[in-house]
PAKOLPA-799881 format. One record per residue (C-alpha): x, y, z; residue in three letters. Coordinates in steps of 0.5 Angstrom, whole numbers, plus 2048, in hexadecimal, padded with zeros to 3 digits. Each point is the difference from the previous one (the first is absolute). Layout:
// PAKOLPA-799881
<pt><east>X</east><north>Y</north><up>Z</up><residuo>ALA</residuo></pt>
...
END
This chain:
// PAKOLPA-799881
<pt><east>9F3</east><north>7CF</north><up>6DD</up><residuo>MET</residuo></pt>
<pt><east>7FE</east><north>806</north><up>7FB</up><residuo>LEU</residuo></pt>
<pt><east>7FB</east><north>806</north><up>803</up><residuo>PHE</residuo></pt>
<pt><east>7FC</east><north>806</north><up>7FD</up><residuo>ASP</residuo></pt>
<pt><east>7FD</east><north>805</north><up>804</up><residuo>ILE</residuo></pt>
<pt><east>7FA</east><north>803</north><up>7FC</up><residuo>GLU</residuo></pt>
<pt><east>7FB</east><north>804</north><up>804</up><residuo>VAL</residuo></pt>
<pt><east>805</east><north>805</north><up>805</up><residuo>ASP</residuo></pt>
<pt><east>7FB</east><north>804</north><up>802</up><residuo>ARG</residuo></pt>
<pt><east>7FF</east><north>804</north><up>807</up><residuo>PRO</residuo></pt>
<pt><east>7FA</east><north>7FC</north><up>802</up><residuo>GLY</residuo></pt>
<pt><east>802</east><north>7F9</north><up>7FD</up><residuo>ARG</residuo></pt>
<pt><east>805</east><north>7FB</north><up>7FD</up><residuo>VAL</residuo></pt>
<pt><east>800</east><north>7FA</north><up>7FC</up><residuo>SER</residuo></pt>
<pt><east>804</east><north>7FC</north><up>7FC</up><residuo>GLY</residuo></pt>
<pt><east>803</east><north>7F9</north><up>7FF</up><residuo>TRP</residuo></pt>
<pt><east>805</east><north>7FD</north><up>802</up><residuo>VAL</residuo></pt>
<pt><east>803</east><north>7F8</north><up>7FC</up><residuo>VAL</residuo></pt>
<pt><east>803</east><north>7FC</north><up>805</up><residuo>PRO</residuo></pt>
<pt><east>807</east><north>7FC</north><up>7FF</up><residuo>ASP</residuo></pt>
<pt><east>7FD</east><north>7FA</north><up>800</up><residuo>HIS</residuo></pt>
<pt><east>7FA</east><north>7FE</north><up>7FB</up><residuo>PRO</residuo></pt>
<pt><east>7FB</east><north>7FE</north><up>806</up><residuo>SER</residuo></pt>
<pt><east>802</east><north>804</north><up>805</up><residuo>ALA</residuo></pt>
<pt><east>7FA</east><north>805</north><up>803</up><residuo>GLN</residuo></pt>
<pt><east>803</east><north>806</north><up>800</up><residuo>PRO</residuo></pt>
<pt><east>7FF</east><north>804</north><up>807</up><residuo>VAL</residuo></pt>
<pt><east>802</east><north>807</north><up>801</up><residuo>ILE</residuo></pt>
<pt><east>802</east><north>803</north><up>806</up><residuo>VAL</residuo></pt>
<pt><east>7FD</east><north>808</north><up>801</up><residuo>ALA</residuo></pt>
<pt><east>803</east><north>804</north><up>806</up><residuo>SER</residuo></pt>
<pt><east>800</east><north>807</north><up>802</up><residuo>SER</residuo></pt>
<pt><east>803</east><north>804</north><up>805</up><residuo>GLY</residuo></pt>
<pt><east>7FB</east><north>800</north><up>804</up><residuo>ARG</residuo></pt>
<pt><east>7FB</east><north>7FB</north><up>800</up><residuo>ASP</residuo></pt>
<pt><east>802</east><north>7F7</north><up>801</up><residuo>ALA</residuo></pt>
<pt><east>801</east><north>7FD</north><up>7FA</up><residuo>SER</residuo></pt>
<pt><east>7FB</east><north>7FC</north><up>7FB</up><residuo>ILE</residuo></pt>
<pt><east>801</east><north>7FA</north><up>7FB</up><residuo>ARG</residuo></pt>
<pt><east>7FB</east><north>801</north><up>7F9</up><residuo>VAL</residuo></pt>
<pt><east>7FF</east><north>7FA</north><up>7FC</up><residuo>LEU</residuo></pt>
<pt><east>803</east><north>803</north><up>7F8</up><residuo>ALA</residuo></pt>
<pt><east>7FA</east><north>7FA</north><up>7FD</up><residuo>GLY</residuo></pt>
<pt><east>7FB</east><north>805</north><up>7FD</up><residuo>ASP</residuo></pt>
<pt><east>800</east><north>7FE</north><up>7F9</up><residuo>ALA</residuo></pt>
<pt><east>804</east><north>802</north><up>7FA</up><residuo>ARG</residuo></pt>
<pt><east>7FF</east><north>7FC</north><up>7F9</up><residuo>PRO</residuo></pt>
<pt><east>806</east><north>805</north><up>7FD</up><residuo>ASP</residuo></pt>
<pt><east>805</east><north>7FD</north><up>804</up><residuo>LEU</residuo></pt>
<pt><east>7FD</east><north>7FA</north><up>7FD</up><residuo>VAL</residuo></pt>
<pt><east>800</east><north>803</north><up>7F9</up><residuo>GLN</residuo></pt>
<pt><east>807</east><north>803</north><up>801</up><residuo>ARG</residuo></pt>
<pt><east>802</east><north>7F9</north><up>803</up><residuo>ARG</residuo></pt>
<pt><east>803</east><north>803</north><up>806</up><residuo>LEU</residuo></pt>
<pt><east>7FC</east><north>7FA</north><up>804</up><residuo>HIS</residuo></pt>
<pt><east>7FB</east><north>7FB</north><up>7FE</up><residuo>ALA</residuo></pt>
<pt><east>7FA</east><north>802</north><up>805</up><residuo>THR</residuo></pt>
<pt><east>802</east><north>807</north><up>800</up><residuo>GLY</residuo></pt>
<pt><east>7FE</east><north>800</north><up>807</up><residuo>ARG</residuo></pt>
<pt><east>804</east><north>806</north><up>803</up><residuo>CYS</residuo></pt>
<pt><east>7FC</east><north>806</north><up>800</up><residuo>GLY</residuo></pt>
<pt><east>800</east><north>804</north><up>805</up><residuo>PHE</residuo></pt>
<pt><east>7FC</east><north>807</north><up>805</up><residuo>ARG</residuo></pt>
<pt><east>800</east><north>804</north><up>805</up><residuo>LEU</residuo></pt>
<pt><east>7FB</east><north>805</north><up>802</up><residuo>ASP</residuo></pt>
<pt><east>800</east><north>805</north><up>804</up><residuo>SER</residuo></pt>
<pt><east>7F9</east><north>7FD</north><up>803</up><residuo>GLU</residuo></pt>
<pt><east>805</east><north>7FA</north><up>803</up><residuo>THR</residuo></pt>
<pt><east>806</east><north>804</north><up>802</up><residuo>TRP</residuo></pt>
<pt><east>7FF</east><north>805</north><up>803</up><residuo>PRO</residuo></pt>
<pt><east>808</east><north>802</north><up>7FE</up><residuo>ALA</residuo></pt>
<pt><east>7FF</east><north>802</north><up>7F9</up><residuo>LEU</residuo></pt>
<pt><east>7FB</east><north>805</north><up>802</up><residuo>ARG</residuo></pt>
<pt><east>803</east><north>804</north><up>806</up><residuo>ASP</residuo></pt>
<pt><east>807</east><north>801</north><up>7FB</up><residuo>GLY</residuo></pt>
<pt><east>805</east><north>7FC</north><up>804</up><residuo>SER</residuo></pt>
<pt><east>807</east><north>7FC</north><up>7FE</up><residuo>ASP</residuo></pt>
<pt><east>7FD</east><north>7F9</north><up>7FD</up><residuo>ILE</residuo></pt>
<pt><east>803</east><north>7FA</north><up>7FD</up><residuo>GLN</residuo></pt>
<pt><east>7FF</east><north>7FB</north><up>7FC</up><residuo>LEU</residuo></pt>
<pt><east>804</east><north>7F9</north><up>800</up><residuo>TYR</residuo></pt>
<pt><east>7FE</east><north>7FA</north><up>7FD</up><residuo>GLU</residuo></pt>
<pt><east>801</east><north>7FB</north><up>805</up><residuo>GLU</residuo></pt>
<pt><east>803</east><north>7F9</north><up>7FE</up><residuo>ARG</residuo></pt>
<pt><east>806</east><north>805</north><up>7FD</up><residuo>SER</residuo></pt>
<pt><east>7FF</east><north>805</north><up>805</up><residuo>ASN</residuo></pt>
<pt><east>802</east><north>805</north><up>7FA</up><residuo>ILE</residuo></pt>
<pt><east>7FC</east><north>807</north><up>7FF</up><residuo>LEU</residuo></pt>
<pt><east>7FC</east><north>801</north><up>7FB</up><residuo>ILE</residuo></pt>
<pt><east>7FC</east><north>807</north><up>803</up><residuo>TYR</residuo></pt>
<pt><east>803</east><north>806</north><up>804</up><residuo>ARG</residuo></pt>
<pt><east>7FD</east><north>806</north><up>802</up><residuo>ARG</residuo></pt>
<pt><east>803</east><north>806</north><up>804</up><residuo>THR</residuo></pt>
<pt><east>7FC</east><north>806</north><up>802</up><residuo>ARG</residuo></pt>
<pt><east>807</east><north>804</north><up>7FF</up><residuo>ASP</residuo></pt>
<pt><east>801</east><north>801</north><up>7F7</up><residuo>SER</residuo></pt>
<pt><east>805</east><north>7FB</north><up>7FD</up><residuo>ALA</residuo></pt>
<pt><east>806</east><north>802</north><up>7FC</up><residuo>LEU</residuo></pt>
<pt><east>7FE</east><north>7FF</north><up>7F8</up><residuo>PRO</residuo></pt>
<pt><east>806</east><north>7FB</north><up>7FF</up><residuo>ILE</residuo></pt>
<pt><east>802</east><north>7FA</north><up>7FE</up><residuo>ARG</residuo></pt>
<pt><east>806</east><north>7FE</north><up>803</up><residuo>LEU</residuo></pt>
<pt><east>805</east><north>7FB</north><up>800</up><residuo>PHE</residuo></pt>
<pt><east>806</east><north>7FE</north><up>804</up><residuo>GLN</residuo></pt>
<pt><east>804</east><north>7F9</north><up>7FF</up><residuo>LEU</residuo></pt>
<pt><east>802</east><north>800</north><up>807</up><residuo>GLU</residuo></pt>
<pt><east>807</east><north>7FD</north><up>800</up><residuo>THR</residuo></pt>
<pt><east>801</east><north>7FF</north><up>807</up><residuo>GLN</residuo></pt>
<pt><east>7FC</east><north>7FA</north><up>805</up><residuo>SER</residuo></pt>
<pt><east>801</east><north>805</north><up>805</up><residuo>LEU</residuo></pt>
<pt><east>7FF</east><north>806</north><up>7FD</up><residuo>PRO</residuo></pt>
<pt><east>805</east><north>807</north><up>801</up><residuo>PHE</residuo></pt>
<pt><east>7FB</east><north>804</north><up>7FF</up><residuo>TYR</residuo></pt>
<pt><east>7F8</east><north>7FE</north><up>801</up><residuo>PRO</residuo></pt>
<pt><east>7FE</east><north>804</north><up>7FC</up><residuo>LEU</residuo></pt>
<pt><east>7F8</east><north>7FC</north><up>801</up><residuo>VAL</residuo></pt>
<pt><east>800</east><north>803</north><up>806</up><residuo>GLY</residuo></pt>
<pt><east>7FF</east><north>807</north><up>7FE</up><residuo>GLU</residuo></pt>
<pt><east>7FD</east><north>7FF</north><up>7FA</up><residuo>LEU</residuo></pt>
<pt><east>7FA</east><north>7FC</north><up>803</up><residuo>CYS</residuo></pt>
<pt><east>7FC</east><north>805</north><up>803</up><residuo>PRO</residuo></pt>
<pt><east>801</east><north>804</north><up>7FA</up><residuo>HIS</residuo></pt>
<pt><east>7FE</east><north>7FB</north><up>7FA</up><residuo>VAL</residuo></pt>
<pt><east>7FA</east><north>7FC</north><up>7FF</up><residuo>ARG</residuo></pt>
<pt><east>802</east><north>7FA</north><up>7FE</up><residuo>MET</residuo></pt>
<pt><east>806</east><north>7FB</north><up>804</up><residuo>VAL</residuo></pt>
<pt><east>804</east><north>7FB</north><up>7FE</up><residuo>TYR</residuo></pt>
<pt><east>807</east><north>7FF</north><up>803</up><residuo>SER</residuo></pt>
<pt><east>803</east><north>7FA</north><up>800</up><residuo>GLY</residuo></pt>
<pt><east>7FE</east><north>7FE</north><up>7F9</up><residuo>CYS</residuo></pt>
<pt><east>804</east><north>7FB</north><up>7FF</up><residuo>GLU</residuo></pt>
<pt><east>7FC</east><north>7FB</north><up>805</up><residuo>THR</residuo></pt>
<pt><east>7FA</east><north>802</north><up>7FB</up><residuo>ILE</residuo></pt>
<pt><east>7FE</east><north>7FA</north><up>7FA</up><residuo>GLY</residuo></pt>
<pt><east>802</east><north>803</north><up>7FA</up><residuo>GLU</residuo></pt>
<pt><east>7F8</east><north>7FF</north><up>7FD</up><residuo>GLU</residuo></pt>
<pt><east>7FE</east><north>806</north><up>806</up><residuo>SER</residuo></pt>
<pt><east>806</east><north>803</north><up>7FF</up><residuo>LEU</residuo></pt>
<pt><east>7FE</east><north>801</north><up>7F9</up><residuo>THR</residuo></pt>
<pt><east>7FA</east><north>803</north><up>802</up><residuo>GLY</residuo></pt>
<pt><east>802</east><north>804</north><up>806</up><residuo>ILE</residuo></pt>
<pt><east>805</east><north>804</north><up>7FA</up><residuo>PHE</residuo></pt>
<pt><east>7F9</east><north>800</north><up>7FC</up><residuo>GLY</residuo></pt>
<pt><east>7FB</east><north>803</north><up>805</up><residuo>ILE</residuo></pt>
<pt><east>7FC</east><north>805</north><up>7FD</up><residuo>GLY</residuo></pt>
<pt><east>7FC</east><north>803</north><up>805</up><residuo>PHE</residuo></pt>
<pt><east>804</east><north>805</north><up>803</up><residuo>THR</residuo></pt>
<pt><east>807</east><north>804</north><up>7FD</up><residuo>ASP</residuo></pt>
<pt><east>802</east><north>7FF</north><up>807</up><residuo>SER</residuo></pt>
<pt><east>805</east><north>7F9</north><up>801</up><residuo>VAL</residuo></pt>
<pt><east>807</east><north>7FF</north><up>803</up><residuo>PHE</residuo></pt>
<pt><east>804</east><north>7FA</north><up>7FE</up><residuo>VAL</residuo></pt>
<pt><east>805</east><north>7FE</north><up>804</up><residuo>SER</residuo></pt>
<pt><east>805</east><north>7F9</north><up>800</up><residuo>GLY</residuo></pt>
<pt><east>805</east><north>7FC</north><up>7FD</up><residuo>ALA</residuo></pt>
<pt><east>7FE</east><north>7FD</north><up>7FA</up><residuo>VAL</residuo></pt>
<pt><east>803</east><north>7FE</north><up>7FA</up><residuo>ALA</residuo></pt>
<pt><east>7FF</east><north>808</north><up>7FD</up><residuo>TYR</residuo></pt>
<pt><east>800</east><north>7FD</north><up>7F8</up><residuo>ARG</residuo></pt>
<pt><east>7FB</east><north>7FB</north><up>801</up><residuo>ARG</residuo></pt>
<pt><east>7FC</east><north>806</north><up>803</up><residuo>TYR</residuo></pt>
<pt><east>802</east><north>806</north><up>7FB</up><residuo>GLU</residuo></pt>
<pt><east>7FA</east><north>7FF</north><up>7FB</up><residuo>PRO</residuo></pt>
<pt><east>7FB</east><north>801</north><up>806</up><residuo>TYR</residuo></pt>
<pt><east>803</east><north>806</north><up>802</up><residuo>LEU</residuo></pt>
<pt><east>801</east><north>803</north><up>7F9</up><residuo>ARG</residuo></pt>
<pt><east>7F9</east><north>7FE</north><up>7FF</up><residuo>GLU</residuo></pt>
<pt><east>7FD</east><north>803</north><up>806</up><residuo>ARG</residuo></pt>
<pt><east>806</east><north>806</north><up>800</up><residuo>ASP</residuo></pt>
<pt><east>802</east><north>7FF</north><up>807</up><residuo>PHE</residuo></pt>
<pt><east>806</east><north>805</north><up>803</up><residuo>ARG</residuo></pt>
<pt><east>805</east><north>7FB</north><up>801</up><residuo>ARG</residuo></pt>
<pt><east>806</east><north>801</north><up>806</up><residuo>ILE</residuo></pt>
<pt><east>806</east><north>7FC</north><up>803</up><residuo>VAL</residuo></pt>
<pt><east>804</east><north>802</north><up>806</up><residuo>LEU</residuo></pt>
<pt><east>807</east><north>7FC</north><up>7FF</up><residuo>LEU</residuo></pt>
<pt><east>803</east><north>7FD</north><up>806</up><residuo>CYS</residuo></pt>
<pt><east>808</east><north>7FE</north><up>801</up><residuo>ASP</residuo></pt>
<pt><east>800</east><north>7FA</north><up>7FD</up><residuo>PRO</residuo></pt>
<pt><east>802</east><north>7FA</north><up>806</up><residuo>LEU</residuo></pt>
<pt><east>7FA</east><north>804</north><up>804</up><residuo>ARG</residuo></pt>
<pt><east>7FA</east><north>7FB</north><up>7FC</up><residuo>GLU</residuo></pt>
<pt><east>805</east><north>7F9</north><up>800</up><residuo>PRO</residuo></pt>
<pt><east>802</east><north>803</north><up>808</up><residuo>ALA</residuo></pt>
<pt><east>7F9</east><north>800</north><up>802</up><residuo>ALA</residuo></pt>
<pt><east>7FE</east><north>7FA</north><up>7FD</up><residuo>ARG</residuo></pt>
<pt><east>806</east><north>7FB</north><up>804</up><residuo>ILE</residuo></pt>
<pt><east>7FD</east><north>803</north><up>805</up><residuo>LEU</residuo></pt>
<pt><east>7F9</east><north>7FD</north><up>7FF</up><residuo>ARG</residuo></pt>
<pt><east>803</east><north>7FA</north><up>7FD</up><residuo>LEU</residuo></pt>
<pt><east>803</east><north>7FF</north><up>808</up><residuo>LYS</residuo></pt>
<pt><east>7F9</east><north>801</north><up>803</up><residuo>ALA</residuo></pt>
<pt><east>7FD</east><north>7FC</north><up>7FB</up><residuo>CYS</residuo></pt>
<pt><east>804</east><north>7FB</north><up>804</up><residuo>SER</residuo></pt>
<pt><east>7FC</east><north>801</north><up>807</up><residuo>GLY</residuo></pt>
<pt><east>7FA</east><north>7FE</north><up>7FC</up><residuo>GLU</residuo></pt>
<pt><east>7FC</east><north>7F9</north><up>801</up><residuo>PRO</residuo></pt>
<pt><east>802</east><north>7FC</north><up>7FB</up><residuo>SER</residuo></pt>
<pt><east>7FB</east><north>800</north><up>7F9</up><residuo>GLY</residuo></pt>
<pt><east>7FF</east><north>807</north><up>802</up><residuo>SER</residuo></pt>
<pt><east>7FE</east><north>805</north><up>7FA</up><residuo>TRP</residuo></pt>
<pt><east>805</east><north>805</north><up>801</up><residuo>LYS</residuo></pt>
<pt><east>804</east><north>7FB</north><up>7FF</up><residuo>ALA</residuo></pt>
<pt><east>7FE</east><north>7FD</north><up>7FA</up><residuo>LEU</residuo></pt>
<pt><east>804</east><north>7FF</north><up>7F9</up><residuo>GLY</residuo></pt>
<pt><east>807</east><north>803</north><up>804</up><residuo>GLN</residuo></pt>
<pt><east>801</east><north>7F9</north><up>804</up><residuo>ALA</residuo></pt>
<pt><east>806</east><north>7FF</north><up>7FE</up><residuo>GLY</residuo></pt>
<pt><east>802</east><north>808</north><up>802</up><residuo>LEU</residuo></pt>
<pt><east>7FD</east><north>800</north><up>806</up><residuo>VAL</residuo></pt>
<pt><east>804</east><north>7FB</north><up>802</up><residuo>GLN</residuo></pt>
<pt><east>806</east><north>803</north><up>7FE</up><residuo>ALA</residuo></pt>
<pt><east>800</east><north>806</north><up>804</up><residuo>PHE</residuo></pt>
<pt><east>7FD</east><north>7FD</north><up>806</up><residuo>ALA</residuo></pt>
<pt><east>807</east><north>800</north><up>804</up><residuo>GLU</residuo></pt>
<pt><east>803</east><north>806</north><up>7FD</up><residuo>VAL</residuo></pt>
<pt><east>803</east><north>805</north><up>803</up><residuo>ASP</residuo></pt>
<pt><east>7FC</east><north>807</north><up>7FB</up><residuo>ALA</residuo></pt>
<pt><east>804</east><north>805</north><up>804</up><residuo>PHE</residuo></pt>
<pt><east>807</east><north>7FC</north><up>7FE</up><residuo>ASP</residuo></pt>
<pt><east>803</east><north>801</north><up>7F9</up><residuo>GLN</residuo></pt>
<pt><east>804</east><north>7FA</north><up>802</up><residuo>ARG</residuo></pt>
<pt><east>7FA</east><north>7FB</north><up>801</up><residuo>SER</residuo></pt>
<pt><east>7FC</east><north>804</north><up>7FB</up><residuo>LEU</residuo></pt>
<pt><east>805</east><north>7FE</north><up>7FB</up><residuo>THR</residuo></pt>
<pt><east>802</east><north>7F9</north><up>802</up><residuo>ARG</residuo></pt>
<pt><east>7F8</east><north>7FE</north><up>7FF</up><residuo>CYS</residuo></pt>
<pt><east>800</east><north>803</north><up>7F9</up><residuo>LEU</residuo></pt>
<pt><east>805</east><north>7FE</north><up>7FD</up><residuo>ARG</residuo></pt>
<pt><east>7FE</east><north>7F8</north><up>803</up><residuo>SER</residuo></pt>
<pt><east>7F9</east><north>803</north><up>7FB</up><residuo>LEU</residuo></pt>
<pt><east>7FD</east><north>7FC</north><up>7FA</up><residuo>PRO</residuo></pt>
<pt><east>801</east><north>804</north><up>7FB</up><residuo>ASP</residuo></pt>
<pt><east>7F9</east><north>800</north><up>7FE</up><residuo>GLU</residuo></pt>
<pt><east>7FE</east><north>803</north><up>808</up><residuo>ASP</residuo></pt>
<pt><east>807</east><north>805</north><up>7FF</up><residuo>PHE</residuo></pt>
<pt><east>7FC</east><north>803</north><up>7FA</up><residuo>LEU</residuo></pt>
<pt><east>7F8</east><north>800</north><up>803</up><residuo>SER</residuo></pt>
<pt><east>803</east><north>805</north><up>806</up><residuo>LEU</residuo></pt>
<pt><east>804</east><north>804</north><up>7FB</up><residuo>ALA</residuo></pt>
<pt><east>7FE</east><north>806</north><up>7FC</up><residuo>ASN</residuo></pt>
<pt><east>7FA</east><north>801</north><up>802</up><residuo>PRO</residuo></pt>
<pt><east>7FF</east><north>808</north><up>7FD</up><residuo>LEU</residuo></pt>
<pt><east>802</east><north>7FD</north><up>7F9</up><residuo>THR</residuo></pt>
<pt><east>7FB</east><north>7FA</north><up>801</up><residuo>ARG</residuo></pt>
<pt><east>7FA</east><north>805</north><up>801</up><residuo>LEU</residuo></pt>
<pt><east>802</east><north>805</north><up>7FA</up><residuo>LEU</residuo></pt>
<pt><east>803</east><north>7FB</north><up>7FA</up><residuo>GLY</residuo></pt>
<pt><east>7FC</east><north>7FA</north><up>802</up><residuo>ALA</residuo></pt>
<pt><east>7F9</east><north>7FD</north><up>7FC</up><residuo>ALA</residuo></pt>
<pt><east>7FF</east><north>7FD</north><up>807</up><residuo>GLN</residuo></pt>
<pt><east>803</east><north>802</north><up>807</up><residuo>ALA</residuo></pt>
<pt><east>802</east><north>7F8</north><up>802</up><residuo>TRP</residuo></pt>
<pt><east>805</east><north>801</north><up>7F9</up><residuo>GLU</residuo></pt>
<pt><east>808</east><north>800</north><up>802</up><residuo>ILE</residuo></pt>
<pt><east>803</east><north>806</north><up>7FC</up><residuo>PRO</residuo></pt>
<pt><east>805</east><north>800</north><up>7FA</up><residuo>GLY</residuo></pt>
<pt><east>805</east><north>805</north><up>7FF</up><residuo>ALA</residuo></pt>
<pt><east>7FB</east><north>802</north><up>7FA</up><residuo>ASP</residuo></pt>
<pt><east>7FA</east><north>801</north><up>805</up><residuo>GLN</residuo></pt>
<pt><east>805</east><north>806</north><up>804</up><residuo>ALA</residuo></pt>
<pt><east>7FE</east><north>804</north><up>7F8</up><residuo>GLY</residuo></pt>
<pt><east>7F9</east><north>7FE</north><up>800</up><residuo>ALA</residuo></pt>
<pt><east>800</east><north>803</north><up>808</up><residuo>ALA</residuo></pt>
<pt><east>802</east><north>806</north><up>7FE</up><residuo>LEU</residuo></pt>
<pt><east>7FC</east><north>801</north><up>7FA</up><residuo>ASP</residuo></pt>
<pt><east>7F9</east><north>7FF</north><up>805</up><residuo>SER</residuo></pt>
<pt><east>803</east><north>805</north><up>805</up><residuo>LEU</residuo></pt>
<pt><east>801</east><north>805</north><up>7FA</up><residuo>SER</residuo></pt>
<pt><east>7F7</east><north>7FF</north><up>7FF</up><residuo>GLN</residuo></pt>
<pt><east>800</east><north>803</north><up>808</up><residuo>PHE</residuo></pt>
<pt><east>7FD</east><north>807</north><up>802</up><residuo>ASP</residuo></pt>
<pt><east>805</east><north>7FE</north><up>806</up><residuo>VAL</residuo></pt>
<pt><east>806</east><north>7FE</north><up>801</up><residuo>VAL</residuo></pt>
<pt><east>803</east><north>801</north><up>808</up><residuo>GLY</residuo></pt>
<pt><east>806</east><north>7FD</north><up>804</up><residuo>PHE</residuo></pt>
<pt><east>800</east><north>7FF</north><up>807</up><residuo>GLU</residuo></pt>
<pt><east>806</east><north>805</north><up>801</up><residuo>ASP</residuo></pt>
<pt><east>7FB</east><north>806</north><up>7FD</up><residuo>ASP</residuo></pt>
<pt><east>7F9</east><north>7FE</north><up>804</up><residuo>LEU</residuo></pt>
<pt><east>7FE</east><north>807</north><up>800</up><residuo>SER</residuo></pt>
<pt><east>803</east><north>801</north><up>7F9</up><residuo>GLY</residuo></pt>
<pt><east>7FB</east><north>7FA</north><up>7FF</up><residuo>PHE</residuo></pt>
<pt><east>7FA</east><north>802</north><up>804</up><residuo>VAL</residuo></pt>
<pt><east>800</east><north>807</north><up>7FC</up><residuo>ALA</residuo></pt>
<pt><east>7FF</east><north>7FD</north><up>7FA</up><residuo>SER</residuo></pt>
<pt><east>7FA</east><north>7FC</north><up>803</up><residuo>VAL</residuo></pt>
<pt><east>7FD</east><north>806</north><up>802</up><residuo>GLY</residuo></pt>
<pt><east>801</east><north>803</north><up>7FA</up><residuo>ALA</residuo></pt>
<pt><east>7FD</east><north>7FB</north><up>7FB</up><residuo>LEU</residuo></pt>
<pt><east>7FA</east><north>800</north><up>805</up><residuo>THR</residuo></pt>
<pt><east>7FF</east><north>806</north><up>801</up><residuo>GLY</residuo></pt>
<pt><east>7FF</east><north>7FF</north><up>808</up><residuo>ARG</residuo></pt>
<pt><east>808</east><north>801</north><up>803</up><residuo>GLY</residuo></pt>
<pt><east>7FD</east><north>802</north><up>806</up><residuo>ASP</residuo></pt>
<pt><east>7FD</east><north>7FA</north><up>802</up><residuo>ILE</residuo></pt>
<pt><east>808</east><north>7FC</north><up>800</up><residuo>LEU</residuo></pt>
<pt><east>805</east><north>800</north><up>804</up><residuo>ARG</residuo></pt>
<pt><east>807</east><north>7FC</north><up>800</up><residuo>SER</residuo></pt>
<pt><east>800</east><north>7FB</north><up>806</up><residuo>ARG</residuo></pt>
<pt><east>805</east><north>7FB</north><up>7FE</up><residuo>PRO</residuo></pt>
<pt><east>7FF</east><north>7F9</north><up>802</up><residuo>ASN</residuo></pt>
<pt><east>806</east><north>7FD</north><up>802</up><residuo>GLU</residuo></pt>
<pt><east>800</east><north>7FB</north><up>805</up><residuo>PRO</residuo></pt>
<pt><east>807</east><north>7FF</north><up>806</up><residuo>ALA</residuo></pt>
<pt><east>800</east><north>7F8</north><up>7FD</up><residuo>ASP</residuo></pt>
<pt><east>7FF</east><north>801</north><up>7F9</up><residuo>LEU</residuo></pt>
<pt><east>805</east><north>805</north><up>800</up><residuo>MET</residuo></pt>
<pt><east>805</east><north>7FC</north><up>803</up><residuo>ARG</residuo></pt>
<pt><east>7FE</east><north>7FA</north><up>7FC</up><residuo>ALA</residuo></pt>
<pt><east>802</east><north>805</north><up>7FA</up><residuo>VAL</residuo></pt>
<pt><east>806</east><north>802</north><up>803</up><residuo>HIS</residuo></pt>
<pt><east>803</east><north>7F9</north><up>801</up><residuo>ALA</residuo></pt>
<pt><east>7FE</east><north>7FE</north><up>7F8</up><residuo>LEU</residuo></pt>
<pt><east>803</east><north>806</north><up>7FE</up><residuo>SER</residuo></pt>
<pt><east>808</east><north>7FC</north><up>802</up><residuo>LEU</residuo></pt>
<pt><east>7FE</east><north>7F9</north><up>7FE</up><residuo>SER</residuo></pt>
<pt><east>805</east><north>800</north><up>7FA</up><residuo>PRO</residuo></pt>
<pt><east>7F8</east><north>7FD</north><up>7FC</up><residuo>LEU</residuo></pt>
<pt><east>7FD</east><north>806</north><up>801</up><residuo>ALA</residuo></pt>
<pt><east>802</east><north>802</north><up>7F9</up><residuo>GLY</residuo></pt>
<pt><east>7FE</east><north>7FA</north><up>7FD</up><residuo>ASP</residuo></pt>
<pt><east>7F9</east><north>800</north><up>804</up><residuo>LEU</residuo></pt>
<pt><east>7FE</east><north>807</north><up>7FD</up><residuo>VAL</residuo></pt>
<pt><east>805</east><north>802</north><up>7FA</up><residuo>ASP</residuo></pt>
<pt><east>7FA</east><north>801</north><up>7FB</up><residuo>LEU</residuo></pt>
<pt><east>7FD</east><north>804</north><up>805</up><residuo>ASP</residuo></pt>
<pt><east>805</east><north>804</north><up>802</up><residuo>GLN</residuo></pt>
<pt><east>802</east><north>801</north><up>7F8</up><residuo>SER</residuo></pt>
<pt><east>7F7</east><north>802</north><up>7FE</up><residuo>VAL</residuo></pt>
<pt><east>801</east><north>805</north><up>807</up><residuo>VAL</residuo></pt>
<pt><east>806</east><north>804</north><up>7FD</up><residuo>GLY</residuo></pt>
<pt><east>7FE</east><north>800</north><up>7F9</up><residuo>LEU</residuo></pt>
<pt><east>7FA</east><north>803</north><up>802</up><residuo>ALA</residuo></pt>
<pt><east>803</east><north>806</north><up>805</up><residuo>ARG</residuo></pt>
<pt><east>805</east><north>801</north><up>7FB</up><residuo>THR</residuo></pt>
<pt><east>7FA</east><north>801</north><up>7FA</up><residuo>ALA</residuo></pt>
<pt><east>7FC</east><north>803</north><up>804</up><residuo>LEU</residuo></pt>
<pt><east>805</east><north>806</north><up>803</up><residuo>ALA</residuo></pt>
<pt><east>801</east><north>802</north><up>7F9</up><residuo>THR</residuo></pt>
<pt><east>7F9</east><north>801</north><up>7FF</up><residuo>VAL</residuo></pt>
END
């Protein structure tokens, strides 16, 4: 999906939305803090979209004004989403927004420090979990031109999107955690998926791993070791070194090799802030300095008891080193390099 906002005035908002499916008719869901949400058909003729070969008919335009939607007139916080994808295409807040384009490479599926919650009230266009957004839509989000207040976070292949980040002058941040934290979190998710109905979307593409971990005691290193040792090489490697994969691979699904550790370190050198789990206050202070609003950030680590137990059990396994050997190297070398700066 592609979109753009062309008119952004107190009493009027208009633009266009090109859906992923060429035959779909896009619908905008508009909501505010005070009024019930309304649905607006994006069906205005836009010959320019046809000329640019973005859409066959060009019937993708939309407009909202204060006469038909009073929320535009009374200064309410408002949001517009594309109905089918639920992607945010416009947001307005009464408070002034931070004028920063910020990208966070999220290395944890269960974030150690959920920064998005603290920045959301202060940044206009916020997208978390961006790995779930289609590539075309995500590149469009990186290219948003109607505001310079954008925050995007997620576990995407950094090198794939780096050119877009550079072109739009995104500041980049990353928080590096215990390398075993993410494999442990994924093992807990795989166990949870074993209780899902057959054919559940949560197990798509990983049915073998779900079955393998279904009966594993994630808090016992012997049980974990037996399971890891029995995995086919391909499945074991799919769990291994998630940080190196995100930083060094061209696609998030690639299996990283030793050469990608160097690529991962090269990627880290392009970040404005590189933080570490054991110095969260330092990371928060650096992000605060980068945004100019350190007062809105608080150091609140997210350490669920079950995850911490799983990390500890996994750390005792003799296979733990094989599982995160490249990630440990990347984190260690990054720590050493930053200590000498």
